[in-house]
N, C-alpha and C positions, 0 to 999 in steps of 0.2 A: 358273756363270755367265761367259762370254767377257769378257775384257778386254783394253785395249791396252797393250802395253809395247814397251820399245826391244828390237829385233831383236839377235841375236848370230849369229856366223858358223855356230854349231852350228844355228841355225834354217834355213839355207838349204835343205837337203834337204826339208824340210816345205813352206817356201815355194814350192819347184819344183813340189811336188804340187799345191799350190792353183793356181799359175800355169798349169799344163798344162791344168787344168779350165776356169779363168776365162778365160784367154787363149790358146786353142790355136792361133790363128793369128798370135800375137806372140811367138814362143818367144825367150826370152833364157837364156843359159847360167848355171850356178851361179857360174861365176868372175865374170861381170858383177854378179850380185846380191852376192856375196862382196866385190866391190871396192867397191860402193857402200856396205857396212855399214863397211867400213876407212876409207874416205874421208870419210865424213859420217854417223857412227852416229846423231846427233841426228835425222836424217831418215828413218830406216829403223825402222818399227813393224812389229809382229805383233799380230795380234788372236788370242788364245788362251785356251785353257781348261785350265790344268794342261799336258798334253804334245800336246794337239790345236790345230792351227793351222787357223784358219778364214778368215783374210784377212790382207792386208799393204798397208803403203803405204811407197813409196820415193820419196824425194825428195833432192834435192841442188841447190846453187847452179850455176848457168849464167849465161852472159852472155846478155842478152836476145836472142832470135830465134835461138839458136844451140844447140838441143837435140842431144845427141847421138844418131848414128844408133842404130836398134835393135841389139841384142846387141853393143854397142861398149863396150871397155873405155875409162874415161876417162883413165887414166894419172896423174891428179891433178886437184885442184880449181885453176881458174885463180887465179893469185896475187891478182889484185884482186878476186875473189869472196869471199876471206877479209876483206880490208878492208871490203867491202861488207857482210858479215855483222856485223861489229863497229859499222860506223856505222849501218847500217840494220836495228837490231832492229824496224824498223816495215816493212822490206821495201816499197820504193816500188812494186814491181810483182810479181805473181805470175803464172806462165805454166805451162800445161800443154797435152800432146797429147791431145785428146778422141778415142776410139776407141768403135767399136759404136754409133755414132749417139748419143753422150750429151751433144753440145753443148747441147741444149735443158735438160739437168739441171743443167750447170754454168752456164748463163745465169742460173739463179735465184740464183746467189750472185755475180752481177755480171762474170762472164766473158764475154768477147766476141771473136769471130773477128777476127784481123789480116790484114792484106794480106802475103802472103809473096812473097819472091823465088825465083827458080828453085832455088837451092841449098837452100833450106828446103824447097820443094816437093818436092825429090827425096827428101829425108830422110822427109817425112811419108809419101810412097808407101810406104815400108817398113813402116808402121803400119797400112796398109789404105787400101782406096779411100775410106772414109768419115773418114778422120783430118782433124781440124781443130786448128789451131795457137790456142790462147785465151789471153786474157791479162785482167788486172783490175789496174787501179789502186788502190792503198790510199791511204785518206785523203782 
């Protein structure tokens, strides 16, 4: 039976095989995934059964309304993001980019579309025509 575990750098090639099947129109390089694992390992998970990878979840702190462009190295986590993690184990807001028309799915978990400025709209276009920036307030 498959279960979730923390991702390692060694998992990146298997993750890329899954990503190529699940997100063929949203390619990201192994370097991008590898950097995410190095910068924020607690936000990178693999769904696996022994050596077979079935899925993955990648998350990392960002400044609100400033997701990275697709297939872009972060270079680091914003210094104030570390402080936010310490202070806000409660995460006051969770944000994501919904792709493939999945916004209705995410709405079941309290995520709602946000108004976006031109800079964010330009980044969203890289994720596909149906990409939507969603957020959810905690508490």
